[in-house]
VEXKOLNU-127980 format. One record per residue (C-alpha): residue number from 1; residue in three letters; z, x, y. Coordinates in nm, 2 decimals, always signed. Each point is the difference from the previous one (the first is absolute). Layout:
N
<pt seq="NUM" type="ala" c3="Z" c1="X" c2="Y"/>
...
% end
This chain:
159
<pt seq="1" type="met" c3="+0.00" c1="+0.00" c2="+0.00"/>
<pt seq="2" type="arg" c3="-0.10" c1="+0.14" c2="+0.33"/>
<pt seq="3" type="ile" c3="+0.14" c1="-0.14" c2="+0.33"/>
<pt seq="4" type="pro" c3="-0.19" c1="+0.10" c2="+0.31"/>
<pt seq="5" type="gly" c3="+0.21" c1="+0.20" c2="+0.24"/>
<pt seq="6" type="glu" c3="-0.01" c1="-0.24" c2="+0.29"/>
<pt seq="7" type="his" c3="+0.15" c1="-0.27" c2="-0.23"/>
<pt seq="8" type="phe" c3="+0.25" c1="+0.21" c2="-0.20"/>
<pt seq="9" type="glu" c3="+0.30" c1="-0.06" c2="+0.23"/>
<pt seq="10" type="his" c3="-0.05" c1="-0.38" c2="-0.01"/>
<pt seq="11" type="tyr" c3="-0.05" c1="+0.01" c2="-0.38"/>
<pt seq="12" type="arg" c3="+0.32" c1="+0.21" c2="-0.03"/>
<pt seq="13" type="arg" c3="+0.20" c1="-0.25" c2="+0.21"/>
<pt seq="14" type="phe" c3="-0.14" c1="-0.29" c2="-0.20"/>
<pt seq="15" type="arg" c3="+0.11" c1="+0.17" c2="-0.32"/>
<pt seq="16" type="leu" c3="+0.35" c1="+0.05" c2="+0.14"/>
<pt seq="17" type="leu" c3="+0.01" c1="-0.36" c2="+0.13"/>
<pt seq="18" type="ala" c3="-0.11" c1="-0.15" c2="-0.33"/>
<pt seq="19" type="gln" c3="+0.27" c1="+0.20" c2="-0.18"/>
<pt seq="20" type="thr" c3="+0.26" c1="-0.11" c2="+0.25"/>
<pt seq="21" type="leu" c3="-0.10" c1="-0.37" c2="-0.01"/>
<pt seq="22" type="asp" c3="-0.03" c1="-0.03" c2="-0.37"/>
<pt seq="23" type="ala" c3="+0.19" c1="+0.26" c2="-0.19"/>
<pt seq="24" type="ala" c3="+0.25" c1="+0.20" c2="+0.22"/>
<pt seq="25" type="val" c3="+0.30" c1="-0.03" c2="-0.23"/>
<pt seq="26" type="arg" c3="+0.08" c1="-0.13" c2="-0.35"/>
<pt seq="27" type="ile" c3="+0.24" c1="-0.29" c2="-0.06"/>
<pt seq="28" type="pro" c3="+0.31" c1="+0.16" c2="-0.15"/>
<pt seq="29" type="gly" c3="+0.02" c1="-0.03" c2="-0.38"/>
<pt seq="30" type="thr" c3="-0.37" c1="-0.08" c2="-0.03"/>
<pt seq="31" type="lys" c3="-0.34" c1="+0.18" c2="+0.03"/>
<pt seq="32" type="leu" c3="-0.11" c1="-0.27" c2="+0.25"/>
<pt seq="33" type="pro" c3="-0.12" c1="+0.15" c2="+0.33"/>
<pt seq="34" type="val" c3="+0.04" c1="-0.20" c2="+0.32"/>
<pt seq="35" type="gly" c3="-0.08" c1="+0.08" c2="+0.36"/>
<pt seq="36" type="leu" c3="+0.02" c1="-0.14" c2="+0.35"/>
<pt seq="37" type="asp" c3="-0.24" c1="-0.28" c2="-0.09"/>
<pt seq="38" type="phe" c3="+0.25" c1="-0.14" c2="-0.25"/>
<pt seq="39" type="leu" c3="+0.29" c1="+0.04" c2="+0.24"/>
<pt seq="40" type="leu" c3="-0.18" c1="-0.16" c2="+0.29"/>
<pt seq="41" type="gly" c3="-0.10" c1="-0.28" c2="-0.23"/>
<pt seq="42" type="leu" c3="+0.37" c1="-0.09" c2="-0.04"/>
<pt seq="43" type="val" c3="+0.01" c1="-0.09" c2="+0.37"/>
<pt seq="44" type="pro" c3="-0.08" c1="-0.38" c2="+0.02"/>
<pt seq="45" type="gly" c3="-0.29" c1="-0.11" c2="+0.21"/>
<pt seq="46" type="ile" c3="-0.15" c1="+0.33" c2="+0.14"/>
<pt seq="47" type="gly" c3="+0.08" c1="+0.27" c2="-0.25"/>
<pt seq="48" type="asp" c3="-0.32" c1="-0.04" c2="-0.22"/>
<pt seq="49" type="phe" c3="-0.22" c1="-0.04" c2="+0.31"/>
<pt seq="50" type="ala" c3="+0.15" c1="+0.32" c2="+0.16"/>
<pt seq="51" type="ala" c3="-0.07" c1="+0.19" c2="-0.33"/>
<pt seq="52" type="gly" c3="-0.35" c1="-0.14" c2="-0.01"/>
<pt seq="53" type="ala" c3="-0.07" c1="+0.10" c2="+0.36"/>
<pt seq="54" type="ile" c3="+0.11" c1="+0.35" c2="-0.07"/>
<pt seq="55" type="gly" c3="-0.22" c1="+0.01" c2="-0.31"/>
<pt seq="56" type="trp" c3="-0.31" c1="-0.06" c2="+0.21"/>
<pt seq="57" type="tyr" c3="+0.02" c1="+0.36" c2="+0.10"/>
<pt seq="58" type="gly" c3="-0.16" c1="+0.09" c2="-0.34"/>
<pt seq="59" type="ile" c3="-0.29" c1="-0.23" c2="+0.07"/>
<pt seq="60" type="trp" c3="-0.05" c1="+0.16" c2="+0.34"/>
<pt seq="61" type="val" c3="+0.00" c1="+0.34" c2="-0.17"/>
<pt seq="62" type="ala" c3="-0.26" c1="-0.12" c2="-0.26"/>
<pt seq="63" type="gln" c3="-0.22" c1="-0.13" c2="+0.28"/>
<pt seq="64" type="lys" c3="+0.03" c1="+0.32" c2="+0.19"/>
<pt seq="65" type="met" c3="-0.10" c1="+0.20" c2="-0.31"/>
<pt seq="66" type="gly" c3="-0.31" c1="-0.21" c2="-0.04"/>
<pt seq="67" type="ala" c3="+0.10" c1="-0.21" c2="-0.30"/>
<pt seq="68" type="pro" c3="-0.25" c1="-0.28" c2="-0.06"/>
<pt seq="69" type="arg" c3="+0.09" c1="-0.36" c2="+0.10"/>
<pt seq="70" type="ser" c3="+0.05" c1="-0.11" c2="-0.36"/>
<pt seq="71" type="val" c3="+0.27" c1="+0.27" c2="-0.05"/>
<pt seq="72" type="val" c3="+0.17" c1="-0.09" c2="+0.33"/>
<pt seq="73" type="leu" c3="-0.01" c1="-0.37" c2="-0.09"/>
<pt seq="74" type="arg" c3="+0.16" c1="+0.07" c2="-0.33"/>
<pt seq="75" type="met" c3="+0.27" c1="+0.20" c2="+0.17"/>
<pt seq="76" type="ala" c3="+0.05" c1="-0.29" c2="+0.25"/>
<pt seq="77" type="gly" c3="+0.03" c1="-0.24" c2="-0.29"/>
<pt seq="78" type="asn" c3="+0.27" c1="+0.21" c2="-0.16"/>
<pt seq="79" type="ile" c3="+0.20" c1="+0.00" c2="+0.32"/>
<pt seq="80" type="ala" c3="-0.06" c1="-0.37" c2="+0.06"/>
<pt seq="81" type="leu" c3="+0.11" c1="-0.09" c2="-0.36"/>
<pt seq="82" type="asp" c3="+0.31" c1="+0.21" c2="+0.03"/>
<pt seq="83" type="thr" c3="+0.09" c1="-0.16" c2="+0.34"/>
<pt seq="84" type="val" c3="-0.07" c1="-0.36" c2="-0.10"/>
<pt seq="85" type="val" c3="+0.16" c1="+0.01" c2="-0.35"/>
<pt seq="86" type="gly" c3="+0.28" c1="+0.23" c2="+0.12"/>
<pt seq="87" type="ser" c3="+0.10" c1="-0.26" c2="+0.26"/>
<pt seq="88" type="val" c3="+0.09" c1="-0.25" c2="-0.27"/>
<pt seq="89" type="pro" c3="+0.38" c1="+0.01" c2="-0.04"/>
<pt seq="90" type="leu" c3="+0.13" c1="+0.17" c2="-0.32"/>
<pt seq="91" type="leu" c3="-0.34" c1="-0.01" c2="-0.18"/>
<pt seq="92" type="gly" c3="-0.15" c1="+0.21" c2="+0.28"/>
<pt seq="93" type="asp" c3="+0.28" c1="+0.26" c2="-0.04"/>
<pt seq="94" type="leu" c3="-0.07" c1="+0.03" c2="-0.37"/>
<pt seq="95" type="phe" c3="-0.37" c1="+0.02" c2="+0.07"/>
<pt seq="96" type="asp" c3="+0.07" c1="+0.29" c2="+0.25"/>
<pt seq="97" type="leu" c3="+0.17" c1="+0.19" c2="-0.28"/>
<pt seq="98" type="gly" c3="-0.32" c1="+0.02" c2="-0.20"/>
<pt seq="99" type="phe" c3="-0.29" c1="-0.03" c2="+0.24"/>
<pt seq="100" type="lys" c3="-0.01" c1="+0.31" c2="+0.22"/>
<pt seq="101" type="ser" c3="-0.29" c1="-0.08" c2="+0.23"/>
<pt seq="102" type="asn" c3="+0.02" c1="+0.32" c2="+0.20"/>
<pt seq="103" type="leu" c3="+0.00" c1="+0.22" c2="-0.31"/>
<pt seq="104" type="arg" c3="-0.29" c1="-0.21" c2="-0.14"/>
<pt seq="105" type="asn" c3="-0.19" c1="+0.05" c2="+0.33"/>
<pt seq="106" type="leu" c3="+0.07" c1="+0.37" c2="-0.01"/>
<pt seq="107" type="ala" c3="-0.13" c1="+0.02" c2="-0.36"/>
<pt seq="108" type="leu" c3="-0.30" c1="-0.20" c2="+0.09"/>
<pt seq="109" type="leu" c3="-0.08" c1="+0.23" c2="+0.29"/>
<pt seq="110" type="asp" c3="+0.05" c1="+0.30" c2="-0.22"/>
<pt seq="111" type="arg" c3="-0.24" c1="-0.14" c2="-0.26"/>
<pt seq="112" type="trp" c3="-0.25" c1="-0.07" c2="+0.27"/>
<pt seq="113" type="leu" c3="+0.02" c1="+0.36" c2="+0.12"/>
<pt seq="114" type="asp" c3="-0.05" c1="+0.12" c2="-0.36"/>
<pt seq="115" type="asp" c3="-0.28" c1="-0.24" c2="-0.10"/>
<pt seq="116" type="pro" c3="-0.13" c1="-0.21" c2="+0.30"/>
<pt seq="117" type="arg" c3="-0.29" c1="-0.18" c2="-0.18"/>
<pt seq="118" type="arg" c3="+0.22" c1="-0.12" c2="-0.29"/>
<pt seq="119" type="val" c3="+0.28" c1="-0.12" c2="+0.22"/>
<pt seq="120" type="arg" c3="-0.24" c1="-0.17" c2="+0.24"/>
<pt seq="121" type="arg" c3="-0.16" c1="-0.18" c2="-0.29"/>
<pt seq="122" type="ser" c3="+0.32" c1="-0.12" c2="-0.15"/>
<pt seq="123" type="ser" c3="+0.14" c1="-0.10" c2="+0.34"/>
<pt seq="124" type="arg" c3="-0.31" c1="-0.20" c2="+0.08"/>
<pt seq="125" type="ala" c3="+0.03" c1="-0.18" c2="-0.34"/>
<pt seq="126" type="leu" c3="+0.37" c1="-0.08" c2="+0.06"/>
<pt seq="127" type="val" c3="-0.05" c1="-0.12" c2="+0.36"/>
<pt seq="128" type="gly" c3="-0.30" c1="-0.21" c2="-0.11"/>
<pt seq="129" type="ala" c3="+0.19" c1="-0.15" c2="-0.29"/>
<pt seq="130" type="leu" c3="+0.29" c1="-0.08" c2="+0.23"/>
<pt seq="131" type="ala" c3="-0.24" c1="-0.16" c2="+0.25"/>
<pt seq="132" type="val" c3="-0.15" c1="-0.22" c2="-0.27"/>
<pt seq="133" type="gly" c3="+0.35" c1="-0.09" c2="-0.13"/>
<pt seq="134" type="leu" c3="+0.12" c1="-0.10" c2="+0.35"/>
<pt seq="135" type="ala" c3="-0.31" c1="-0.20" c2="+0.06"/>
<pt seq="136" type="ala" c3="+0.05" c1="-0.19" c2="-0.33"/>
<pt seq="137" type="leu" c3="+0.36" c1="-0.06" c2="+0.09"/>
<pt seq="138" type="met" c3="-0.09" c1="-0.13" c2="+0.34"/>
<pt seq="139" type="gly" c3="-0.27" c1="-0.22" c2="-0.16"/>
<pt seq="140" type="ala" c3="+0.26" c1="-0.14" c2="-0.25"/>
<pt seq="141" type="gly" c3="+0.24" c1="-0.06" c2="+0.28"/>
<pt seq="142" type="ile" c3="-0.26" c1="-0.19" c2="+0.21"/>
<pt seq="143" type="tyr" c3="-0.10" c1="-0.20" c2="-0.31"/>
<pt seq="144" type="ala" c3="+0.37" c1="-0.09" c2="-0.07"/>
<pt seq="145" type="val" c3="+0.06" c1="-0.11" c2="+0.36"/>
<pt seq="146" type="ala" c3="-0.31" c1="-0.21" c2="+0.00"/>
<pt seq="147" type="trp" c3="+0.10" c1="-0.16" c2="-0.33"/>
<pt seq="148" type="leu" c3="+0.35" c1="-0.07" c2="+0.13"/>
<pt seq="149" type="val" c3="-0.13" c1="-0.15" c2="+0.32"/>
<pt seq="150" type="gly" c3="-0.24" c1="-0.22" c2="-0.20"/>
<pt seq="151" type="ala" c3="+0.28" c1="-0.11" c2="-0.23"/>
<pt seq="152" type="leu" c3="+0.22" c1="-0.09" c2="+0.29"/>
<pt seq="153" type="val" c3="-0.28" c1="-0.19" c2="+0.17"/>
<pt seq="154" type="arg" c3="-0.07" c1="-0.19" c2="-0.33"/>
<pt seq="155" type="leu" c3="+0.37" c1="-0.07" c2="-0.03"/>
<pt seq="156" type="ala" c3="+0.04" c1="-0.12" c2="+0.36"/>
<pt seq="157" type="thr" c3="-0.31" c1="-0.22" c2="-0.02"/>
<pt seq="158" type="gly" c3="+0.06" c1="-0.13" c2="-0.35"/>
<pt seq="159" type="ala" c3="-0.34" c1="+0.11" c2="-0.11"/>
% end
């Protein structure tokens, strides 16, 4: 893996940040690493959003280094998933223990630096599949609402 000199310092900071956010210390008596992301997530209301905002630094670094849009979108998806699911009380805290979005993004960036074509292809496929899945979910939601409105209209009119 070769990191261009003008980006090395940003990359180094992102590596340190990812470690700090996701695996700074181990929970005593376990091999489970936690970081600032987990600790911030314990603060109701804003903790997960604060951790997510800090995590966007890695996305900025990837863009600065020239990562393709599909890789950047995949990284953004990791941060968004961690932020949204992490904000659910209790379940989100358990999720934060296993889903280390910043370390995932660092590993993705490292893989892209090692093999740009393969990672670009796999990221495009994943982003495309997610887009199709979201479109299908939205379509199902629209259909369900239309069916429910129709059922309510039939019920109200006695038809």
